[in-house]
PDB file of N, CA, C and O in Angstrom:
ATOM      1  N   MET A   1     -18.561  -6.378  28.341  1.00  0.00           N
ATOM      2  CA  MET A   1     -19.039  -6.310  26.919  1.00  0.00           C
ATOM      3  C   MET A   1     -17.908  -6.471  26.010  1.00  0.00           C
ATOM      4  O   MET A   1     -16.857  -5.881  26.264  1.00  0.00           O
ATOM      5  N   GLY A   2     -18.021  -7.223  24.959  1.00  0.00           N
ATOM      6  CA  GLY A   2     -16.970  -7.446  24.042  1.00  0.00           C
ATOM      7  C   GLY A   2     -17.017  -6.474  22.934  1.00  0.00           C
ATOM      8  O   GLY A   2     -17.932  -5.657  22.832  1.00  0.00           O
ATOM      9  N   ARG A   3     -15.953  -6.567  22.036  1.00  0.00           N
ATOM     10  CA  ARG A   3     -15.864  -5.708  20.967  1.00  0.00           C
ATOM     11  C   ARG A   3     -16.969  -5.974  19.916  1.00  0.00           C
ATOM     12  O   ARG A   3     -17.380  -7.117  19.716  1.00  0.00           O
ATOM     13  N   THR A   4     -17.397  -4.998  19.311  1.00  0.00           N
ATOM     14  CA  THR A   4     -18.509  -5.195  18.167  1.00  0.00           C
ATOM     15  C   THR A   4     -17.811  -5.354  16.916  1.00  0.00           C
ATOM     16  O   THR A   4     -18.197  -6.158  16.067  1.00  0.00           O
ATOM     17  N   LEU A   5     -16.726  -4.566  16.760  1.00  0.00           N
ATOM     18  CA  LEU A   5     -15.987  -4.584  15.380  1.00  0.00           C
ATOM     19  C   LEU A   5     -14.578  -5.150  15.480  1.00  0.00           C
ATOM     20  O   LEU A   5     -13.838  -4.860  16.420  1.00  0.00           O
ATOM     21  N   PRO A   6     -14.234  -5.939  14.520  1.00  0.00           N
ATOM     22  CA  PRO A   6     -12.793  -6.534  14.675  1.00  0.00           C
ATOM     23  C   PRO A   6     -11.826  -5.298  14.558  1.00  0.00           C
ATOM     24  O   PRO A   6     -12.166  -4.253  14.002  1.00  0.00           O
ATOM     25  N   SER A   7     -10.599  -5.504  15.126  1.00  0.00           N
ATOM     26  CA  SER A   7      -9.521  -4.606  15.003  1.00  0.00           C
ATOM     27  C   SER A   7      -9.048  -4.454  13.545  1.00  0.00           C
ATOM     28  O   SER A   7      -9.260  -5.328  12.704  1.00  0.00           O
ATOM     29  N   ILE A   8      -8.361  -3.239  13.268  1.00  0.00           N
ATOM     30  CA  ILE A   8      -7.939  -3.114  11.887  1.00  0.00           C
ATOM     31  C   ILE A   8      -6.939  -4.332  11.459  1.00  0.00           C
ATOM     32  O   ILE A   8      -6.965  -4.877  10.356  1.00  0.00           O
ATOM     33  N   THR A   9      -6.105  -4.641  12.467  1.00  0.00           N
ATOM     34  CA  THR A   9      -5.269  -5.754  12.034  1.00  0.00           C
ATOM     35  C   THR A   9      -6.023  -7.064  11.732  1.00  0.00           C
ATOM     36  O   THR A   9      -5.673  -7.761  10.779  1.00  0.00           O
ATOM     37  N   GLN A  10      -7.038  -7.404  12.518  1.00  0.00           N
ATOM     38  CA  GLN A  10      -7.812  -8.448  12.137  1.00  0.00           C
ATOM     39  C   GLN A  10      -8.470  -8.397  10.788  1.00  0.00           C
ATOM     40  O   GLN A  10      -8.457  -9.343  10.001  1.00  0.00           O
ATOM     41  N   SER A  11      -9.040  -7.247  10.569  1.00  0.00           N
ATOM     42  CA  SER A  11      -9.651  -6.990   9.218  1.00  0.00           C
ATOM     43  C   SER A  11      -8.716  -7.030   8.082  1.00  0.00           C
ATOM     44  O   SER A  11      -9.052  -7.474   6.985  1.00  0.00           O
ATOM     45  N   PHE A  12      -7.421  -6.520   8.366  1.00  0.00           N
ATOM     46  CA  PHE A  12      -6.351  -6.668   7.357  1.00  0.00           C
ATOM     47  C   PHE A  12      -6.214  -8.037   7.077  1.00  0.00           C
ATOM     48  O   PHE A  12      -6.397  -8.468   5.938  1.00  0.00           O
ATOM     49  N   LEU A  13      -5.875  -8.827   8.119  1.00  0.00           N
ATOM     50  CA  LEU A  13      -5.635 -10.293   7.862  1.00  0.00           C
ATOM     51  C   LEU A  13      -6.740 -11.047   7.070  1.00  0.00           C
ATOM     52  O   LEU A  13      -6.478 -11.904   6.226  1.00  0.00           O
ATOM     53  N   GLN A  14      -7.900 -10.690   7.384  1.00  0.00           N
ATOM     54  CA  GLN A  14      -9.088 -11.248   6.718  1.00  0.00           C
ATOM     55  C   GLN A  14      -9.044 -10.932   5.317  1.00  0.00           C
ATOM     56  O   GLN A  14      -9.237 -11.817   4.483  1.00  0.00           O
ATOM     57  N   GLU A  15      -8.815  -9.795   5.003  1.00  0.00           N
ATOM     58  CA  GLU A  15      -8.777  -9.359   3.612  1.00  0.00           C
ATOM     59  C   GLU A  15      -7.555  -9.962   2.867  1.00  0.00           C
ATOM     60  O   GLU A  15      -7.641 -10.335   1.697  1.00  0.00           O
ATOM     61  N   GLN A  16      -6.452 -10.039   3.571  1.00  0.00           N
ATOM     62  CA  GLN A  16      -5.318 -10.670   2.890  1.00  0.00           C
ATOM     63  C   GLN A  16      -5.623 -12.118   2.734  1.00  0.00           C
ATOM     64  O   GLN A  16      -5.238 -12.643   1.689  1.00  0.00           O
ATOM     65  N   ALA A  17      -6.269 -12.864   3.628  1.00  0.00           N
ATOM     66  CA  ALA A  17      -6.627 -14.264   3.363  1.00  0.00           C
ATOM     67  C   ALA A  17      -7.560 -14.449   2.298  1.00  0.00           C
ATOM     68  O   ALA A  17      -7.507 -15.470   1.612  1.00  0.00           O
ATOM     69  N   SER A  18      -8.520 -13.444   2.069  1.00  0.00           N
ATOM     70  CA  SER A  18      -9.576 -13.506   0.974  1.00  0.00           C
ATOM     71  C   SER A  18      -8.882 -13.374  -0.359  1.00  0.00           C
ATOM     72  O   SER A  18      -9.418 -13.827  -1.370  1.00  0.00           O
ATOM     73  N   LEU A  19      -7.686 -12.758  -0.402  1.00  0.00           N
ATOM     74  CA  LEU A  19      -6.967 -12.615  -1.702  1.00  0.00           C
ATOM     75  C   LEU A  19      -6.043 -13.818  -1.968  1.00  0.00           C
ATOM     76  O   LEU A  19      -5.408 -13.835  -3.023  1.00  0.00           O
ATOM     77  N   ALA A  20      -5.932 -14.771  -1.131  1.00  0.00           N
ATOM     78  CA  ALA A  20      -5.087 -15.872  -1.308  1.00  0.00           C
ATOM     79  C   ALA A  20      -5.187 -16.586  -2.728  1.00  0.00           C
ATOM     80  O   ALA A  20      -4.212 -16.754  -3.459  1.00  0.00           O
ATOM     81  N   ARG A  21      -6.439 -16.970  -3.018  1.00  0.00           N
ATOM     82  CA  ARG A  21      -6.688 -17.587  -4.350  1.00  0.00           C
ATOM     83  C   ARG A  21      -6.322 -16.724  -5.420  1.00  0.00           C
ATOM     84  O   ARG A  21      -5.674 -17.149  -6.377  1.00  0.00           O
ATOM     85  N   PHE A  22      -6.715 -15.469  -5.319  1.00  0.00           N
ATOM     86  CA  PHE A  22      -6.256 -14.496  -6.370  1.00  0.00           C
ATOM     87  C   PHE A  22      -4.800 -14.420  -6.616  1.00  0.00           C
ATOM     88  O   PHE A  22      -4.341 -14.362  -7.757  1.00  0.00           O
ATOM     89  N   ARG A  23      -4.016 -14.421  -5.461  1.00  0.00           N
ATOM     90  CA  ARG A  23      -2.706 -14.334  -5.418  1.00  0.00           C
ATOM     91  C   ARG A  23      -1.939 -15.481  -6.168  1.00  0.00           C
ATOM     92  O   ARG A  23      -0.973 -15.329  -6.916  1.00  0.00           O
ATOM     93  N   ARG A  24      -2.597 -16.741  -5.801  1.00  0.00           N
ATOM     94  CA  ARG A  24      -2.107 -18.007  -6.314  1.00  0.00           C
ATOM     95  C   ARG A  24      -2.214 -17.979  -7.829  1.00  0.00           C
ATOM     96  O   ARG A  24      -1.344 -18.542  -8.492  1.00  0.00           O
ATOM     97  N   ALA A  25      -3.226 -17.357  -8.412  1.00  0.00           N
ATOM     98  CA  ALA A  25      -3.448 -17.286  -9.767  1.00  0.00           C
ATOM     99  C   ALA A  25      -2.591 -16.327 -10.550  1.00  0.00           C
ATOM    100  O   ALA A  25      -2.529 -16.370 -11.779  1.00  0.00           O
ATOM    101  N   LEU A  26      -1.941 -15.473  -9.823  1.00  0.00           N
ATOM    102  CA  LEU A  26      -0.970 -14.524 -10.563  1.00  0.00           C
ATOM    103  C   LEU A  26       0.350 -15.197 -10.889  1.00  0.00           C
ATOM    104  O   LEU A  26       0.779 -16.188 -10.298  1.00  0.00           O
ATOM    105  N   ARG A  27       0.972 -14.544 -11.919  1.00  0.00           N
ATOM    106  CA  ARG A  27       2.312 -14.936 -12.211  1.00  0.00           C
ATOM    107  C   ARG A  27       3.293 -14.525 -10.918  1.00  0.00           C
ATOM    108  O   ARG A  27       2.939 -13.722 -10.056  1.00  0.00           O
ATOM    109  N   ARG A  28       4.473 -15.152 -10.927  1.00  0.00           N
ATOM    110  CA  ARG A  28       5.427 -14.843  -9.896  1.00  0.00           C
ATOM    111  C   ARG A  28       5.786 -13.361  -9.645  1.00  0.00           C
ATOM    112  O   ARG A  28       5.837 -12.909  -8.501  1.00  0.00           O
ATOM    113  N   GLU A  29       6.026 -12.640 -10.711  1.00  0.00           N
ATOM    114  CA  GLU A  29       6.371 -11.264 -10.537  1.00  0.00           C
ATOM    115  C   GLU A  29       5.191 -10.469 -10.067  1.00  0.00           C
ATOM    116  O   GLU A  29       5.378  -9.522  -9.302  1.00  0.00           O
ATOM    117  N   ASP A  30       3.954 -10.799 -10.485  1.00  0.00           N
ATOM    118  CA  ASP A  30       2.781 -10.057 -10.055  1.00  0.00           C
ATOM    119  C   ASP A  30       2.485 -10.500  -8.572  1.00  0.00           C
ATOM    120  O   ASP A  30       2.022  -9.661  -7.799  1.00  0.00           O
ATOM    121  N   GLN A  31       2.738 -11.807  -8.139  1.00  0.00           N
ATOM    122  CA  GLN A  31       2.691 -12.197  -6.615  1.00  0.00           C
ATOM    123  C   GLN A  31       3.460 -11.248  -5.879  1.00  0.00           C
ATOM    124  O   GLN A  31       2.994 -10.653  -4.907  1.00  0.00           O
ATOM    125  N   ARG A  32       4.757 -11.064  -6.353  1.00  0.00           N
ATOM    126  CA  ARG A  32       5.638 -10.197  -5.576  1.00  0.00           C
ATOM    127  C   ARG A  32       5.235  -8.710  -5.472  1.00  0.00           C
ATOM    128  O   ARG A  32       5.433  -8.062  -4.445  1.00  0.00           O
ATOM    129  N   ALA A  33       4.647  -8.187  -6.604  1.00  0.00           N
ATOM    130  CA  ALA A  33       4.008  -6.848  -6.606  1.00  0.00           C
ATOM    131  C   ALA A  33       2.772  -6.855  -5.698  1.00  0.00           C
ATOM    132  O   ALA A  33       2.524  -5.830  -5.062  1.00  0.00           O
ATOM    133  N   LEU A  34       2.066  -7.810  -5.600  1.00  0.00           N
ATOM    134  CA  LEU A  34       0.840  -7.833  -4.731  1.00  0.00           C
ATOM    135  C   LEU A  34       1.273  -7.879  -3.296  1.00  0.00           C
ATOM    136  O   LEU A  34       0.681  -7.256  -2.415  1.00  0.00           O
ATOM    137  N   ASP A  35       2.456  -8.731  -3.060  1.00  0.00           N
ATOM    138  CA  ASP A  35       2.973  -8.740  -1.631  1.00  0.00           C
ATOM    139  C   ASP A  35       3.547  -7.420  -1.192  1.00  0.00           C
ATOM    140  O   ASP A  35       3.445  -7.011  -0.035  1.00  0.00           O
ATOM    141  N   ASP A  36       4.146  -6.780  -2.147  1.00  0.00           N
ATOM    142  CA  ASP A  36       4.729  -5.354  -1.863  1.00  0.00           C
ATOM    143  C   ASP A  36       3.636  -4.455  -1.499  1.00  0.00           C
ATOM    144  O   ASP A  36       3.741  -3.669  -0.557  1.00  0.00           O
ATOM    145  N   LEU A  37       2.490  -4.563  -2.293  1.00  0.00           N
ATOM    146  CA  LEU A  37       1.504  -3.654  -2.038  1.00  0.00           C
ATOM    147  C   LEU A  37       0.745  -3.899  -0.600  1.00  0.00           C
ATOM    148  O   LEU A  37       0.363  -2.965   0.106  1.00  0.00           O
ATOM    149  N   LEU A  38       0.593  -5.185  -0.292  1.00  0.00           N
ATOM    150  CA  LEU A  38      -0.007  -5.612   1.000  1.00  0.00           C
ATOM    151  C   LEU A  38       1.028  -5.191   2.133  1.00  0.00           C
ATOM    152  O   LEU A  38       0.611  -4.756   3.207  1.00  0.00           O
ATOM    153  N   ALA A  39       2.280  -5.317   1.893  1.00  0.00           N
ATOM    154  CA  ALA A  39       3.187  -4.856   2.876  1.00  0.00           C
ATOM    155  C   ALA A  39       3.119  -3.373   3.117  1.00  0.00           C
ATOM    156  O   ALA A  39       3.255  -2.916   4.251  1.00  0.00           O
ATOM    157  N   SER A  40       2.907  -2.606   2.046  1.00  0.00           N
ATOM    158  CA  SER A  40       2.829  -1.099   2.162  1.00  0.00           C
ATOM    159  C   SER A  40       1.496  -0.861   2.968  1.00  0.00           C
ATOM    160  O   SER A  40       1.476   0.019   3.829  1.00  0.00           O
ATOM    161  N   ALA A  41       0.417  -1.603   2.715  1.00  0.00           N
ATOM    162  CA  ALA A  41      -0.867  -1.350   3.493  1.00  0.00           C
ATOM    163  C   ALA A  41      -0.576  -1.735   4.915  1.00  0.00           C
ATOM    164  O   ALA A  41      -0.943  -0.956   5.795  1.00  0.00           O
ATOM    165  N   ARG A  42       0.031  -2.826   5.236  1.00  0.00           N
ATOM    166  CA  ARG A  42       0.399  -3.286   6.531  1.00  0.00           C
ATOM    167  C   ARG A  42       1.221  -2.157   7.448  1.00  0.00           C
ATOM    168  O   ARG A  42       1.090  -2.016   8.664  1.00  0.00           O
ATOM    169  N   HIS A  43       1.997  -1.476   6.675  1.00  0.00           N
ATOM    170  CA  HIS A  43       2.840  -0.430   7.255  1.00  0.00           C
ATOM    171  C   HIS A  43       1.940   0.704   7.748  1.00  0.00           C
ATOM    172  O   HIS A  43       2.399   1.387   8.663  1.00  0.00           O
ATOM    173  N   HIS A  44       0.797   0.987   7.303  1.00  0.00           N
ATOM    174  CA  HIS A  44       0.056   2.004   7.743  1.00  0.00           C
ATOM    175  C   HIS A  44      -1.313   1.429   8.608  1.00  0.00           C
ATOM    176  O   HIS A  44      -2.364   2.062   8.701  1.00  0.00           O
ATOM    177  N   LEU A  45      -1.095   0.287   9.126  1.00  0.00           N
ATOM    178  CA  LEU A  45      -2.276  -0.133   9.938  1.00  0.00           C
ATOM    179  C   LEU A  45      -2.646   0.688  11.060  1.00  0.00           C
ATOM    180  O   LEU A  45      -3.841   0.816  11.324  1.00  0.00           O
ATOM    181  N   ALA A  46      -1.668   1.324  11.831  1.00  0.00           N
ATOM    182  CA  ALA A  46      -2.067   2.193  12.986  1.00  0.00           C
ATOM    183  C   ALA A  46      -2.811   3.426  12.608  1.00  0.00           C
ATOM    184  O   ALA A  46      -3.659   3.860  13.388  1.00  0.00           O
ATOM    185  N   ALA A  47      -2.566   4.037  11.465  1.00  0.00           N
ATOM    186  CA  ALA A  47      -3.128   5.106  11.040  1.00  0.00           C
ATOM    187  C   ALA A  47      -4.559   4.600  10.414  1.00  0.00           C
ATOM    188  O   ALA A  47      -5.532   5.354  10.439  1.00  0.00           O
ATOM    189  N   SER A  48      -4.622   3.484   9.937  1.00  0.00           N
ATOM    190  CA  SER A  48      -5.878   2.952   9.296  1.00  0.00           C
ATOM    191  C   SER A  48      -6.922   2.777  10.412  1.00  0.00           C
ATOM    192  O   SER A  48      -8.104   2.820  10.073  1.00  0.00           O
ATOM    193  N   ALA A  49      -6.646   2.606  11.570  1.00  0.00           N
ATOM    194  CA  ALA A  49      -7.626   2.536  12.679  1.00  0.00           C
ATOM    195  C   ALA A  49      -8.514   3.751  12.751  1.00  0.00           C
ATOM    196  O   ALA A  49      -9.671   3.705  13.169  1.00  0.00           O
ATOM    197  N   TYR A  50      -7.869   4.914  12.293  1.00  0.00           N
ATOM    198  CA  TYR A  50      -8.633   6.215  12.380  1.00  0.00           C
ATOM    199  C   TYR A  50      -9.528   6.391  11.219  1.00  0.00           C
ATOM    200  O   TYR A  50     -10.252   7.386  11.199  1.00  0.00           O
ATOM    201  N   ALA A  51      -9.563   5.531  10.239  1.00  0.00           N
ATOM    202  CA  ALA A  51     -10.529   5.596   9.036  1.00  0.00           C
ATOM    203  C   ALA A  51     -11.549   4.585   9.171  1.00  0.00           C
ATOM    204  O   ALA A  51     -11.883   3.920   8.191  1.00  0.00           O
ATOM    205  N   SER A  52     -12.114   4.402  10.399  1.00  0.00           N
ATOM    206  CA  SER A  52     -13.063   3.272  10.578  1.00  0.00           C
ATOM    207  C   SER A  52     -14.340   3.389   9.889  1.00  0.00           C
ATOM    208  O   SER A  52     -15.112   2.431   9.852  1.00  0.00           O
ATOM    209  N   HIS A  53     -14.626   4.582   9.302  1.00  0.00           N
ATOM    210  CA  HIS A  53     -15.889   4.854   8.506  1.00  0.00           C
ATOM    211  C   HIS A  53     -15.783   4.099   7.183  1.00  0.00           C
ATOM    212  O   HIS A  53     -16.796   3.725   6.593  1.00  0.00           O
ATOM    213  N   LEU A  54     -14.588   3.885   6.735  1.00  0.00           N
ATOM    214  CA  LEU A  54     -14.430   3.135   5.475  1.00  0.00           C
ATOM    215  C   LEU A  54     -14.371   1.615   5.567  1.00  0.00           C
ATOM    216  O   LEU A  54     -14.142   1.069   6.646  1.00  0.00           O
ATOM    217  N   LEU A  55     -14.567   0.961   4.496  1.00  0.00           N
ATOM    218  CA  LEU A  55     -14.541  -0.524   4.482  1.00  0.00           C
ATOM    219  C   LEU A  55     -13.060  -0.843   4.656  1.00  0.00           C
ATOM    220  O   LEU A  55     -12.204  -0.091   4.190  1.00  0.00           O
ATOM    221  N   PRO A  56     -12.767  -1.908   5.297  1.00  0.00           N
ATOM    222  CA  PRO A  56     -11.309  -2.429   5.476  1.00  0.00           C
ATOM    223  C   PRO A  56     -10.587  -2.338   4.058  1.00  0.00           C
ATOM    224  O   PRO A  56      -9.527  -1.724   3.936  1.00  0.00           O
ATOM    225  N   PHE A  57     -11.148  -2.914   3.103  1.00  0.00           N
ATOM    226  CA  PHE A  57     -10.568  -3.017   1.845  1.00  0.00           C
ATOM    227  C   PHE A  57     -10.140  -1.700   1.353  1.00  0.00           C
ATOM    228  O   PHE A  57      -9.007  -1.512   0.911  1.00  0.00           O
ATOM    229  N   GLU A  58     -11.152  -0.674   1.437  1.00  0.00           N
ATOM    230  CA  GLU A  58     -10.888   0.687   1.026  1.00  0.00           C
ATOM    231  C   GLU A  58      -9.607   1.330   1.711  1.00  0.00           C
ATOM    232  O   GLU A  58      -8.782   1.994   1.083  1.00  0.00           O
ATOM    233  N   VAL A  59      -9.531   1.037   3.172  1.00  0.00           N
ATOM    234  CA  VAL A  59      -8.400   1.528   3.818  1.00  0.00           C
ATOM    235  C   VAL A  59      -7.086   0.893   3.322  1.00  0.00           C
ATOM    236  O   VAL A  59      -6.040   1.538   3.250  1.00  0.00           O
ATOM    237  N   MET A  60      -7.197  -0.419   2.982  1.00  0.00           N
ATOM    238  CA  MET A  60      -5.972  -0.951   2.531  1.00  0.00           C
ATOM    239  C   MET A  60      -5.633  -0.391   1.102  1.00  0.00           C
ATOM    240  O   MET A  60      -4.439  -0.255   0.838  1.00  0.00           O
ATOM    241  N   LEU A  61      -6.498  -0.078   0.226  1.00  0.00           N
ATOM    242  CA  LEU A  61      -6.194   0.577  -0.984  1.00  0.00           C
ATOM    243  C   LEU A  61      -5.719   1.978  -0.766  1.00  0.00           C
ATOM    244  O   LEU A  61      -4.720   2.361  -1.374  1.00  0.00           O
ATOM    245  N   LEU A  62      -6.313   2.720   0.000  1.00  0.00           N
ATOM    246  CA  LEU A  62      -5.709   4.039   0.324  1.00  0.00           C
ATOM    247  C   LEU A  62      -4.180   3.985   0.923  1.00  0.00           C
ATOM    248  O   LEU A  62      -3.285   4.740   0.543  1.00  0.00           O
ATOM    249  N   ALA A  63      -4.053   3.102   1.790  1.00  0.00           N
ATOM    250  CA  ALA A  63      -2.641   2.868   2.298  1.00  0.00           C
ATOM    251  C   ALA A  63      -1.603   2.602   1.196  1.00  0.00           C
ATOM    252  O   ALA A  63      -0.470   3.083   1.181  1.00  0.00           O
ATOM    253  N   MET A  64      -2.140   1.756   0.252  1.00  0.00           N
ATOM    254  CA  MET A  64      -1.267   1.316  -0.925  1.00  0.00           C
ATOM    255  C   MET A  64      -1.038   2.642  -1.698  1.00  0.00           C
ATOM    256  O   MET A  64       0.102   2.977  -2.019  1.00  0.00           O
ATOM    257  N   LEU A  65      -1.973   3.290  -1.955  1.00  0.00           N
ATOM    258  CA  LEU A  65      -1.886   4.594  -2.858  1.00  0.00           C
ATOM    259  C   LEU A  65      -0.999   5.658  -2.234  1.00  0.00           C
ATOM    260  O   LEU A  65      -0.273   6.380  -2.916  1.00  0.00           O
ATOM    261  N   VAL A  66      -1.084   5.725  -0.941  1.00  0.00           N
ATOM    262  CA  VAL A  66      -0.030   6.582  -0.202  1.00  0.00           C
ATOM    263  C   VAL A  66       1.416   6.216  -0.444  1.00  0.00           C
ATOM    264  O   VAL A  66       2.272   7.056  -0.726  1.00  0.00           O
ATOM    265  N   GLU A  67       1.645   4.925  -0.322  1.00  0.00           N
ATOM    266  CA  GLU A  67       2.988   4.451  -0.515  1.00  0.00           C
ATOM    267  C   GLU A  67       3.346   4.508  -1.961  1.00  0.00           C
ATOM    268  O   GLU A  67       4.511   4.799  -2.233  1.00  0.00           O
ATOM    269  N   GLU A  68       2.534   4.280  -2.888  1.00  0.00           N
ATOM    270  CA  GLU A  68       2.867   4.414  -4.293  1.00  0.00           C
ATOM    271  C   GLU A  68       3.044   5.893  -4.699  1.00  0.00           C
ATOM    272  O   GLU A  68       3.879   6.189  -5.554  1.00  0.00           O
ATOM    273  N   HIS A  69       2.299   6.799  -4.121  1.00  0.00           N
ATOM    274  CA  HIS A  69       2.453   8.280  -4.415  1.00  0.00           C
ATOM    275  C   HIS A  69       3.662   8.765  -3.797  1.00  0.00           C
ATOM    276  O   HIS A  69       4.277   9.652  -4.389  1.00  0.00           O
ATOM    277  N   LYS A  70       4.166   8.258  -2.539  1.00  0.00           N
ATOM    278  CA  LYS A  70       5.501   8.689  -2.052  1.00  0.00           C
ATOM    279  C   LYS A  70       6.577   8.171  -2.977  1.00  0.00           C
ATOM    280  O   LYS A  70       7.581   8.873  -3.098  1.00  0.00           O
ATOM    281  N   HIS A  71       6.501   7.060  -3.630  1.00  0.00           N
ATOM    282  CA  HIS A  71       7.426   6.517  -4.529  1.00  0.00           C
ATOM    283  C   HIS A  71       7.416   7.359  -5.731  1.00  0.00           C
ATOM    284  O   HIS A  71       8.493   7.686  -6.229  1.00  0.00           O
ATOM    285  N   VAL A  72       6.278   7.750  -6.257  1.00  0.00           N
ATOM    286  CA  VAL A  72       6.269   8.609  -7.374  1.00  0.00           C
ATOM    287  C   VAL A  72       6.963  10.027  -7.187  1.00  0.00           C
ATOM    288  O   VAL A  72       7.690  10.517  -8.051  1.00  0.00           O
ATOM    289  N   LEU A  73       6.686  10.597  -6.052  1.00  0.00           N
ATOM    290  CA  LEU A  73       7.204  11.768  -5.628  1.00  0.00           C
ATOM    291  C   LEU A  73       8.788  11.772  -5.532  1.00  0.00           C
ATOM    292  O   LEU A  73       9.489  12.685  -5.970  1.00  0.00           O
ATOM    293  N   ARG A  74       9.246  10.665  -4.921  1.00  0.00           N
ATOM    294  CA  ARG A  74      10.623  10.501  -4.734  1.00  0.00           C
ATOM    295  C   ARG A  74      11.360  10.328  -6.222  1.00  0.00           C
ATOM    296  O   ARG A  74      12.430  10.897  -6.435  1.00  0.00           O
ATOM    297  N   LEU A  75      10.788   9.598  -7.119  1.00  0.00           N
ATOM    298  CA  LEU A  75      11.262   9.428  -8.413  1.00  0.00           C
ATOM    299  C   LEU A  75      11.175  10.878  -9.170  1.00  0.00           C
ATOM    300  O   LEU A  75      12.136  11.228  -9.855  1.00  0.00           O
ATOM    301  N   ARG A  76      10.139  11.638  -9.061  1.00  0.00           N
ATOM    302  CA  ARG A  76      10.088  12.901  -9.603  1.00  0.00           C
ATOM    303  C   ARG A  76      11.222  13.780  -9.158  1.00  0.00           C
ATOM    304  O   ARG A  76      11.858  14.453  -9.970  1.00  0.00           O
ATOM    305  N   GLY A  77      11.487  13.776  -7.814  1.00  0.00           N
ATOM    306  CA  GLY A  77      12.622  14.495  -7.292  1.00  0.00           C
ATOM    307  C   GLY A  77      13.909  14.052  -7.877  1.00  0.00           C
ATOM    308  O   GLY A  77      14.767  14.885  -8.169  1.00  0.00           O
ATOM    309  N   GLU A  78      14.081  12.814  -8.058  1.00  0.00           N
ATOM    310  CA  GLU A  78      15.352  12.365  -8.657  1.00  0.00           C
ATOM    311  C   GLU A  78      15.522  12.781 -10.027  1.00  0.00           C
ATOM    312  O   GLU A  78      16.617  13.166 -10.438  1.00  0.00           O
ATOM    313  N   MET A  79      14.417  12.719 -10.812  1.00  0.00           N
ATOM    314  CA  MET A  79      14.368  13.160 -12.140  1.00  0.00           C
ATOM    315  C   MET A  79      14.732  14.773 -12.310  1.00  0.00           C
ATOM    316  O   MET A  79      15.469  15.208 -13.196  1.00  0.00           O
ATOM    317  N   ASP A  80      14.150  15.488 -11.408  1.00  0.00           N
ATOM    318  CA  ASP A  80      14.507  16.904 -11.429  1.00  0.00           C
ATOM    319  C   ASP A  80      15.823  17.133 -11.106  1.00  0.00           C
ATOM    320  O   ASP A  80      16.381  18.059 -11.696  1.00  0.00           O
ATOM    321  N   ALA A  81      16.458  16.476 -10.280  1.00  0.00           N
ATOM    322  CA  ALA A  81      17.844  16.578  -9.882  1.00  0.00           C
ATOM    323  C   ALA A  81      18.678  16.210 -11.005  1.00  0.00           C
ATOM    324  O   ALA A  81      19.654  16.926 -11.227  1.00  0.00           O
ATOM    325  N   LEU A  82      18.450  15.176 -11.778  1.00  0.00           N
ATOM    326  CA  LEU A  82      19.152  14.723 -12.949  1.00  0.00           C
ATOM    327  C   LEU A  82      19.092  15.754 -13.988  1.00  0.00           C
ATOM    328  O   LEU A  82      20.083  16.123 -14.618  1.00  0.00           O
ATOM    329  N   ARG A  83      17.937  16.198 -14.149  1.00  0.00           N
ATOM    330  CA  ARG A  83      17.634  17.356 -15.295  1.00  0.00           C
ATOM    331  C   ARG A  83      18.512  18.519 -14.939  1.00  0.00           C
ATOM    332  O   ARG A  83      19.147  19.066 -15.841  1.00  0.00           O
ATOM    333  N   THR A  84      18.609  18.964 -13.644  1.00  0.00           N
ATOM    334  CA  THR A  84      19.344  20.065 -13.241  1.00  0.00           C
ATOM    335  C   THR A  84      20.851  19.798 -13.537  1.00  0.00           C
ATOM    336  O   THR A  84      21.564  20.632 -14.096  1.00  0.00           O
ATOM    337  N   GLN A  85      21.243  18.692 -13.161  1.00  0.00           N
ATOM    338  CA  GLN A  85      22.600  18.383 -13.485  1.00  0.00           C
ATOM    339  C   GLN A  85      22.974  18.486 -14.939  1.00  0.00           C
ATOM    340  O   GLN A  85      24.007  19.022 -15.340  1.00  0.00           O
ATOM    341  N   LEU A  86      22.054  17.931 -15.697  1.00  0.00           N
ATOM    342  CA  LEU A  86      22.324  17.815 -17.205  1.00  0.00           C
ATOM    343  C   LEU A  86      22.315  19.246 -17.714  1.00  0.00           C
ATOM    344  O   LEU A  86      23.227  19.601 -18.460  1.00  0.00           O
ATOM    345  N   SER A  87      21.368  20.082 -17.374  1.00  0.00           N
ATOM    346  CA  SER A  87      21.276  21.432 -17.753  1.00  0.00           C
ATOM    347  C   SER A  87      22.480  22.265 -17.324  1.00  0.00           C
ATOM    348  O   SER A  87      22.850  23.216 -18.012  1.00  0.00           O
ATOM    349  N   SER A  88      23.057  21.938 -16.265  1.00  0.00           N
ATOM    350  CA  SER A  88      24.210  22.825 -15.726  1.00  0.00           C
ATOM    351  C   SER A  88      25.498  22.440 -16.483  1.00  0.00           C
ATOM    352  O   SER A  88      26.456  23.209 -16.563  1.00  0.00           O
ATOM    353  N   ARG A  89      25.471  21.140 -17.066  1.00  0.00           N
ATOM    354  CA  ARG A  89      26.731  20.740 -17.879  1.00  0.00           C
ATOM    355  C   ARG A  89      26.682  21.510 -19.245  1.00  0.00           C
ATOM    356  O   ARG A  89      27.742  21.740 -19.827  1.00  0.00           O
ATOM    357  N   ASP A  90      25.520  21.903 -19.759  1.00  0.00           N
ATOM    358  CA  ASP A  90      25.520  22.576 -20.973  1.00  0.00           C
ATOM    359  C   ASP A  90      26.042  24.013 -21.123  1.00  0.00           C
ATOM    360  O   ASP A  90      26.020  24.565 -22.223  1.00  0.00           O
TER     361      ASP A  90
END
């Protein structure tokens, strides 16, 4: 018996291919931003297999949000460290 559902990697590649025309319509800097988001989603493909109850695009968006939130948390930490340094100088 064969598989009834495509693998998460196959679903990701299909979703990425469906965005090709949208990507081409974007400005270069926006294309790079989209590419970065897709790369962050690809980074979480193994974990995405466990979210099979979601639509593949929803899983991609969630993976992108995880990476973006990690980036925000890192920046917040850097800002707090800089604030601490500045306040200790006073």
